[in-house]
C-alpha positions as CSV (number, residue, x, y, z in Angstrom):
1,M,0.0,0.0,0.0
2,T,1.0,3.7,-0.1
3,H,2.9,4.2,3.2
4,S,3.3,7.2,5.5
5,T,6.3,7.5,7.8
6,N,6.9,10.7,9.8
7,G,4.8,12.8,7.4
8,A,6.3,11.3,4.2
9,L,4.4,9.5,1.5
10,K,5.7,6.6,-0.7
11,L,4.1,5.6,-4.0
12,N,3.2,2.0,-4.3
13,V,4.4,1.4,-7.9
14,R,3.1,-2.1,-8.2
15,R,-0.5,-1.2,-7.4
16,T,-0.3,2.0,-9.6
17,A,0.8,-0.2,-12.6
18,L,-2.1,-2.5,-12.0
19,I,-4.5,0.5,-12.1
20,G,-2.7,1.3,-15.4
21,F,-4.5,-1.7,-17.0
22,A,-7.5,0.6,-17.2
23,F,-5.5,3.0,-19.3
24,F,-4.0,0.2,-21.3
25,G,-7.5,-0.7,-22.5
26,I,-8.4,3.0,-23.3
27,L,-5.4,3.8,-25.4
28,L,-5.5,0.4,-27.1
29,L,-9.0,1.1,-28.4
30,W,-8.4,4.7,-29.2
31,Q,-5.2,4.0,-31.2
32,V,-7.1,1.6,-33.4
33,Y,-10.0,4.0,-33.7
34,D,-8.0,7.0,-34.6
35,S,-5.6,5.2,-36.9
36,W,-8.3,3.6,-39.0
37,C,-11.6,5.3,-38.8
38,P,-10.8,8.6,-40.4
39,T,-9.5,6.8,-43.4
40,F,-12.6,4.6,-43.4
41,L,-14.8,7.7,-43.5
42,T,-12.7,9.4,-46.2
43,D,-13.1,6.4,-48.4
44,I,-16.8,5.9,-47.8
45,F,-17.7,9.6,-48.2
46,A,-15.7,9.7,-51.4
47,R,-18.0,7.0,-52.8
48,R,-21.1,8.9,-51.7
49,M,-20.0,12.2,-53.1
50,Y,-18.1,11.1,-56.3
51,G,-19.1,7.5,-56.8
52,I,-15.6,6.1,-56.7
53,S,-13.1,5.1,-53.9
54,S,-10.5,7.3,-52.4
55,A,-7.8,5.3,-54.2
56,Q,-9.3,6.2,-57.5
57,L,-9.6,9.8,-56.5
58,K,-6.0,9.9,-55.4
59,A,-4.9,8.7,-58.8
60,G,-7.2,11.0,-60.8
61,D,-8.3,14.0,-58.7
62,P,-6.5,14.1,-55.3
63,E,-7.9,17.5,-54.3
64,K,-11.4,15.9,-54.0
65,I,-10.1,13.9,-51.0
66,L,-9.4,17.3,-49.2
67,N,-13.0,18.3,-50.1
68,V,-14.5,15.4,-48.0
69,Q,-12.3,16.1,-44.9
70,W,-14.8,18.5,-43.4
71,I,-17.5,15.7,-43.5
72,V,-14.9,13.3,-41.9
73,G,-14.3,16.0,-39.3
74,I,-18.0,16.3,-38.6
75,V,-18.5,12.7,-37.9
76,M,-15.3,12.5,-35.7
77,A,-16.5,15.7,-33.9
78,C,-20.0,14.2,-33.2
79,D,-18.2,11.4,-31.3
80,N,-16.4,13.9,-29.2
81,L,-19.6,16.0,-28.7
82,A,-21.3,12.9,-27.2
83,A,-18.2,12.5,-24.9
84,L,-18.4,16.1,-23.8
85,I,-21.9,15.4,-22.6
86,L,-21.5,11.8,-21.3
87,L,-18.0,12.1,-19.5
88,P,-19.2,14.6,-16.7
89,I,-22.5,12.5,-16.4
90,F,-20.7,9.3,-15.7
91,G,-18.1,11.0,-13.6
92,N,-20.8,12.5,-11.2
93,L,-22.8,9.1,-11.2
94,S,-19.6,7.2,-10.2
95,D,-18.9,9.6,-7.5
96,K,-22.3,8.8,-6.0
97,T,-22.3,5.0,-6.7
98,K,-21.8,2.5,-3.8
99,T,-21.6,-1.2,-4.6
100,P,-19.8,-4.3,-3.2
101,I,-17.2,-4.0,-6.0
102,G,-16.7,-0.3,-5.6
103,K,-17.9,3.0,-7.2
104,R,-15.8,3.0,-10.4
105,M,-15.7,-0.8,-11.2
106,P,-19.4,-1.3,-12.3
107,Y,-19.0,1.3,-15.1
108,I,-15.6,0.1,-16.2
109,L,-16.8,-3.5,-16.5
110,T,-20.0,-2.6,-18.3
111,G,-18.4,-0.1,-20.6
112,T,-15.7,-2.5,-21.6
113,M,-17.9,-5.4,-22.5
114,V,-20.4,-3.5,-24.7
115,A,-17.6,-1.5,-26.5
116,A,-15.5,-4.7,-27.1
117,I,-18.5,-6.4,-28.6
118,A,-19.5,-3.4,-30.9
119,F,-15.9,-2.5,-32.0
120,P,-15.3,-5.3,-34.6
121,F,-18.5,-4.4,-36.4
122,I,-17.0,-0.9,-37.5
123,P,-14.6,-2.4,-40.2
124,L,-17.3,-5.0,-41.2
125,F,-19.9,-2.3,-42.1
126,F,-17.2,-0.3,-43.8
127,H,-16.1,-3.2,-46.0
128,Y,-19.7,-3.6,-47.2
129,N,-20.0,0.2,-47.8
130,N,-22.7,0.6,-45.1
131,V,-22.0,4.1,-43.8
132,A,-25.1,4.1,-41.5
133,G,-24.1,0.8,-39.8
134,M,-20.5,1.9,-39.5
135,V,-21.5,5.3,-37.8
136,I,-23.9,3.6,-35.5
137,M,-21.3,1.2,-34.3
138,M,-18.8,4.0,-33.8
139,A,-21.5,5.8,-31.7
140,I,-22.1,2.7,-29.6
141,V,-18.4,2.2,-28.9
142,L,-18.1,5.8,-28.1
143,I,-21.0,5.9,-25.6
144,F,-19.8,2.9,-23.7
145,M,-16.2,3.9,-23.7
146,M,-17.3,7.1,-22.1
147,M,-19.0,5.0,-19.4
148,Y,-15.6,3.3,-18.9
149,R,-13.2,6.2,-19.4
150,N,-14.0,8.7,-16.7
151,P,-14.4,6.1,-13.8
152,A,-11.2,4.3,-15.1
153,V,-9.1,7.6,-15.0
154,A,-10.7,8.6,-11.7
155,L,-9.6,5.4,-10.1
156,M,-6.0,6.5,-9.7
157,P,-6.6,9.7,-7.7
158,D,-9.2,7.8,-5.6
159,I,-6.4,5.8,-4.0
160,T,-3.3,8.0,-4.5
161,P,-2.5,10.8,-2.3
162,K,-2.4,14.2,-4.0
163,P,1.4,14.9,-3.9
164,L,2.2,11.5,-5.6
165,R,-0.3,11.8,-8.5
166,A,2.1,13.3,-11.0
167,R,4.4,10.2,-10.6
168,A,1.4,7.9,-10.5
169,N,0.0,9.4,-13.7
170,G,3.2,8.8,-15.3
171,I,3.1,5.1,-14.6
172,I,-0.5,4.7,-15.7
173,N,0.2,6.6,-18.9
174,I,3.2,4.3,-19.6
175,M,0.8,1.4,-19.2
176,G,-1.6,3.1,-21.6
177,Y,1.2,3.6,-24.1
178,F,1.8,-0.2,-24.0
179,G,-1.8,-0.6,-25.2
180,G,-1.3,1.9,-27.9
181,A,1.9,0.1,-29.0
182,A,0.1,-3.2,-29.2
183,A,-2.5,-1.6,-31.6
184,T,0.3,0.1,-33.6
185,V,2.3,-3.1,-34.2
186,L,-0.8,-4.6,-35.8
187,G,-1.0,-1.6,-38.1
188,I,2.5,-2.3,-39.3
189,F,1.8,-5.9,-40.3
190,L,-1.8,-5.3,-41.5
191,K,-1.3,-2.1,-43.6
192,L,-4.4,0.0,-44.1
193,S,-3.0,1.4,-47.3
194,D,-2.8,-2.3,-48.7
195,Y,-6.6,-2.2,-48.3
196,I,-7.3,1.3,-49.4
197,N,-5.0,1.6,-52.4
198,V,-6.4,-1.4,-54.3
199,E,-9.3,-2.1,-56.6
200,D,-12.5,-2.9,-54.7
201,S,-12.5,-6.6,-55.8
202,A,-9.1,-7.0,-54.4
203,R,-9.9,-5.6,-50.9
204,K,-9.5,-8.4,-48.1
205,L,-11.7,-7.9,-45.0
206,W,-9.3,-9.7,-42.7
207,I,-6.7,-6.8,-43.2
208,I,-8.9,-4.3,-41.4
209,E,-10.9,-6.7,-39.2
210,I,-8.1,-8.4,-37.3
211,P,-6.8,-5.1,-35.5
212,F,-10.3,-4.4,-34.2
213,L,-10.8,-8.0,-33.0
214,V,-7.5,-8.1,-31.2
215,A,-8.1,-4.7,-29.6
216,S,-11.5,-6.0,-28.2
217,I,-10.0,-9.1,-26.8
218,L,-7.0,-7.3,-25.2
219,M,-9.3,-4.6,-23.8
220,V,-11.5,-7.2,-22.1
221,I,-8.5,-9.0,-20.6
222,S,-7.1,-5.8,-19.2
223,A,-10.4,-4.9,-17.5
224,F,-10.6,-8.2,-15.8
225,V,-7.0,-7.9,-14.7
226,L,-8.0,-4.6,-13.1
227,F,-11.1,-6.1,-11.5
228,A,-9.1,-9.1,-10.1
229,T,-6.3,-7.1,-8.6
230,I,-7.8,-3.7,-7.4
231,K,-10.4,-4.0,-4.7
232,E,-11.7,-0.5,-4.5
233,N,-13.7,-0.6,-1.1
234,K,-10.9,-2.3,0.8
235,L,-8.2,0.1,-0.5
236,A,-10.3,3.1,0.2
237,E,-10.6,2.0,3.8
238,E,-6.8,1.1,4.2
239,L,-5.6,4.4,2.6
240,K,-7.7,6.8,4.6
241,D,-4.9,8.2,6.7
242,E,-2.5,8.5,3.7
243,M,-5.2,10.4,1.7
244,D,-5.8,12.8,4.5
245,L,-2.0,13.5,4.8
246,G,-1.8,14.0,1.1
247,E,-4.6,16.6,1.4
248,K,-2.5,18.6,3.8
249,M,0.6,18.4,1.5
250,A,-1.2,19.3,-1.8
251,A,0.1,21.9,-4.3
252,I,-2.8,24.3,-4.1
253,E,-3.0,28.0,-3.1
254,T,-5.8,27.6,-0.5
255,P,-6.8,24.3,1.2
256,V,-9.8,22.3,-0.1
257,D,-12.7,22.0,2.3
258,D,-15.4,19.4,1.6
259,D,-18.0,21.7,3.2
260,A,-17.0,25.1,1.8
261,P,-17.3,26.6,-1.7
262,M,-14.2,26.5,-3.9
263,S,-12.0,29.5,-3.2
264,A,-11.5,32.3,-5.7
265,A,-7.8,31.5,-6.1
266,N,-8.4,27.8,-6.8
267,K,-11.2,28.7,-9.3
268,K,-8.8,30.9,-11.2
269,M,-6.2,28.1,-11.2
270,L,-8.8,25.6,-12.5
271,F,-10.1,27.9,-15.3
272,G,-6.6,28.7,-16.4
273,I,-5.5,25.0,-16.7
274,L,-8.8,24.1,-18.5
275,A,-8.5,26.9,-21.0
276,A,-4.9,26.1,-21.9
277,E,-5.9,22.3,-22.0
278,F,-8.6,23.2,-24.4
279,L,-6.1,24.8,-26.9
280,W,-3.4,22.1,-26.6
281,F,-6.0,19.3,-27.1
282,M,-7.2,21.2,-30.2
283,A,-3.6,21.1,-31.5
284,D,-2.8,17.6,-30.6
285,N,-6.1,16.1,-31.8
286,A,-5.8,17.8,-35.1
287,I,-2.6,15.8,-35.7
288,G,-3.9,12.6,-34.3
289,T,-7.1,12.7,-36.3
290,Y,-5.6,13.5,-39.7
291,I,-2.0,12.1,-39.7
292,G,-3.2,8.8,-41.3
293,N,-4.7,10.7,-44.2
294,Y,-1.8,13.0,-44.2
295,V,0.6,10.2,-44.8
296,I,-1.6,8.2,-47.3
297,Y,-2.9,11.1,-49.4
298,Y,-0.3,13.9,-49.0
299,M,3.0,12.1,-48.4
300,N,1.6,9.3,-50.7
301,S,3.4,6.8,-48.4
302,S,2.5,3.5,-46.8
303,S,0.3,3.6,-43.8
304,S,2.7,1.5,-42.0
305,S,4.8,4.7,-41.8
306,T,2.1,6.1,-39.6
307,M,2.4,3.2,-37.3
308,I,6.1,3.6,-37.1
309,L,5.6,7.2,-36.3
310,T,3.2,6.2,-33.5
311,I,5.6,3.7,-32.0
312,L,8.4,6.3,-32.0
313,G,6.2,8.9,-30.5
314,G,5.0,6.4,-27.9
315,L,8.6,5.5,-26.9
316,F,9.5,9.1,-26.4
317,S,6.2,9.6,-24.6
318,V,7.1,6.8,-22.2
319,L,10.5,8.5,-21.6
320,G,8.6,11.7,-20.9
321,F,6.2,10.1,-18.5
322,A,9.1,8.3,-16.8
323,V,10.8,11.6,-16.0
324,A,8.0,14.1,-15.7
325,G,7.2,13.4,-12.1
326,S,10.9,14.0,-11.1
327,I,11.1,17.2,-13.2
328,A,7.9,18.4,-11.6
329,D,9.3,17.7,-8.1
330,K,12.2,20.0,-8.9
331,I,10.6,22.9,-11.0
332,G,6.9,22.5,-10.3
333,R,4.1,21.2,-12.5
334,K,3.5,24.6,-14.2
335,W,7.0,24.8,-15.7
336,T,7.1,21.2,-16.5
337,I,3.9,21.5,-18.6
338,S,5.2,24.8,-20.2
339,T,8.5,23.1,-21.1
340,G,6.6,20.3,-22.8
341,L,4.5,22.8,-24.8
342,G,7.5,24.7,-25.9
343,I,9.3,21.5,-27.0
344,T,6.3,20.4,-29.0
345,V,5.9,23.7,-30.8
346,L,9.4,23.5,-31.9
347,G,8.8,20.0,-33.3
348,L,5.7,21.1,-35.2
349,I,7.5,24.1,-36.6
350,L,10.0,21.6,-38.1
351,M,7.1,19.6,-39.5
352,C,6.0,22.7,-41.5
353,F,8.9,22.3,-43.7
354,V,8.3,18.6,-44.6
355,H,7.1,17.8,-48.1
356,P,6.5,14.6,-50.1
357,T,9.8,13.1,-51.3
358,G,8.8,12.2,-54.9
359,N,11.0,9.1,-54.7
360,V,8.8,6.1,-55.7
361,V,9.5,2.9,-53.7
362,G,6.2,1.1,-53.3
363,A,4.3,-1.3,-55.5
364,N,1.3,1.0,-55.5
365,G,3.4,4.0,-56.6
366,E,4.0,5.0,-53.0
367,F,6.8,7.5,-52.1
368,S,9.6,7.1,-49.7
369,F,8.7,8.5,-46.3
370,P,10.4,11.7,-45.1
371,A,12.8,10.7,-42.3
372,I,12.6,14.1,-40.6
373,L,9.0,13.3,-39.5
374,F,10.5,10.6,-37.3
375,V,12.4,13.3,-35.5
376,V,9.3,15.5,-35.3
377,W,7.3,12.6,-33.6
378,A,10.1,11.9,-31.1
379,I,10.0,15.6,-30.1
380,K,6.3,15.7,-30.0
381,G,5.9,12.5,-28.0
382,F,8.3,13.7,-25.4
383,G,6.9,17.2,-25.1
384,M,3.3,16.2,-24.9
385,A,4.0,13.5,-22.3
386,L,5.4,16.3,-20.0
387,V,2.1,18.1,-20.6
388,H,-0.3,15.3,-20.1
389,N,1.5,13.8,-17.2
390,C,1.1,16.9,-15.0
391,S,-2.1,18.5,-16.2
392,F,-4.7,15.9,-14.9
393,P,-3.1,15.8,-11.4
394,M,-3.2,19.6,-11.4
395,V,-7.0,19.5,-11.9
396,V,-7.9,16.8,-9.3
397,E,-5.5,18.5,-6.9
398,L,-8.1,21.3,-6.6
399,C,-11.0,19.0,-5.4
400,S,-12.0,16.9,-2.5
401,S,-12.0,13.1,-2.4
402,K,-15.8,13.2,-2.8
403,E,-15.6,15.1,-6.1
404,I,-12.8,13.3,-8.1
405,G,-15.2,11.9,-10.7
406,R,-16.8,15.4,-11.2
407,F,-13.4,17.1,-11.6
408,T,-12.2,14.3,-14.0
409,G,-15.3,15.2,-15.9
410,F,-14.1,18.9,-16.0
411,Y,-10.8,17.7,-17.4
412,Y,-12.4,15.7,-20.1
413,A,-15.0,18.3,-20.9
414,A,-12.2,20.7,-21.8
415,S,-10.3,18.0,-23.9
416,M,-13.4,16.6,-25.6
417,S,-14.8,20.1,-26.5
418,A,-11.5,20.8,-28.1
419,Q,-11.7,17.5,-30.0
420,T,-15.3,18.4,-31.0
421,V,-14.3,21.7,-32.6
422,T,-10.9,20.9,-34.1
423,P,-11.7,18.2,-36.7
424,I,-14.5,20.4,-38.1
425,L,-12.5,23.5,-38.1
426,L,-9.4,22.0,-39.6
427,G,-11.6,20.1,-42.1
428,L,-13.0,23.5,-43.3
429,V,-9.3,24.9,-43.4
430,F,-8.4,22.0,-45.7
431,K,-11.5,22.6,-47.9
432,A,-10.6,26.4,-48.1
433,T,-6.8,25.9,-48.8
434,L,-6.8,22.5,-50.6
435,A,-3.5,22.1,-48.9
436,W,-2.4,19.3,-46.5
437,Y,0.7,21.3,-45.3
438,V,-1.6,23.6,-43.2
439,L,-1.9,20.7,-40.6
440,P,1.3,21.5,-38.6
441,I,0.8,25.3,-39.1
442,Y,-2.7,25.0,-37.5
443,S,-1.4,23.0,-34.5
444,S,1.6,25.1,-34.0
445,I,-0.5,28.2,-33.7
446,L,-2.8,26.6,-31.2
447,L,0.0,25.2,-29.0
448,A,1.6,28.6,-28.9
449,L,-1.7,30.2,-27.8
450,S,-1.9,27.5,-25.2
451,F,1.6,28.2,-23.9
452,A,0.7,31.9,-23.5
453,V,-2.5,31.2,-21.7
454,F,-1.0,28.7,-19.3
455,T,2.0,30.6,-18.3
456,S,0.1,33.8,-17.8
457,Q,-2.9,32.3,-15.8
458,V,-1.5,29.4,-13.8
459,K,0.6,29.8,-10.7
460,N,3.5,27.5,-9.9
461,I,2.8,26.0,-6.5
462,K,5.0,23.2,-5.5
463,A,3.8,20.3,-3.4
464,K,5.5,19.8,0.0
465,K,8.5,17.4,-0.2
466,V,7.5,13.7,-0.4
467,A,9.5,10.5,-0.2
468,N,9.2,7.9,-3.0
469,T,9.9,4.2,-3.3
470,H,13.2,3.1,-4.9
471,G,14.5,-0.2,-6.1
472,L,12.9,-3.4,-4.6
473,E,10.9,-1.3,-2.2
474,A,8.8,-0.2,-5.3
475,L,7.6,-3.8,-5.5
476,D,5.9,-3.7,-2.1
477,G,2.7,-5.6,-2.0
478,D,-0.9,-4.5,-1.6
């Protein structure tokens, strides 16, 4: 368990990693979803608007592919709009839920099972050119993943004292990136471009179906590992004294009182974090949503290159998550996040100067992939890991233990509202400019604005000094 000795707190790394299985399932599903679904939508809307596939358009009239991106953006944004509504609802419900298996676990198990069943039907309906069926399955997956996501993320701060949450968040994010890496490896060997860039009669369903099936199976396994190893009610009782001590050591301007309104200083801090978060998620989601299409339709490269980018970005994200807690202990969470934003802006400015190589290397006339993008993704992965590692703990630092689900909802309301706006807005920018190169310019501007908002509105308040486990002590049991 998390120990306290003479006013010091020590993080239980083993238990935190087990909680990370919740994040493993989340990022596993979203990596598959974000890597495949925008291209599915591009292809299926090309058929609806022009009567031919995106592969035929790319060969004959590639600018028309840019013309359908705003519709792709609307569908992806509708998903996020639903999340904007549902995440706070499930956060509040789980705060008030009491069951023999805990307050978060019923939502985690139900959401996992339904989403896992529906997920493999998305590529099935796409393969048979059924846009209604595909979008309905996407909606079902989204709704039940929202039932899962907020309670799963709230589980960590439920049983982790406030000063330890940046380090704990790094561990669960690393677990999540293992999930994303599992999905990415599938994309390297089952290349979406091998499905998209061929005649309709040559398209093989198994190429796109296997990643979704594997993601569903692994997601269910991860949820049951979580259920078998984390006993919510027992841990809440055992950790009461440590949680109370953590409250006294929190990095906040004024103490949190369960029975008093939120202080003006803490409200200002919360709004500043959420406003900056909205802008950096607009930037990051724009890249995440459109990078698959950017590689296939602009770089004219193999989709496996996107997966290699994702793995590289994930590796440097893991590095960022591993060191972010230690950096935050030294310079504070504000300057750790600000550093991450600055690093990421530099990476995306470099991306602004990347263009297709024109060197044909693939059997389908694909170009070689610009190696500089690997550098960009390494920079971006490390920088955004510093941002994401510290931002969520800063939000839940400002609430009492009774409102963790609600404040998790605030955090995700900001991120999901950003992800609702940005696919549509960027899709319209693509339609107006008919230029893929605006993608990094768009994201760079938003990240620069986020940096300005965050550094001007958020104070750097460091938590009181805490002790952390080292070596074999980190493997201490539950």
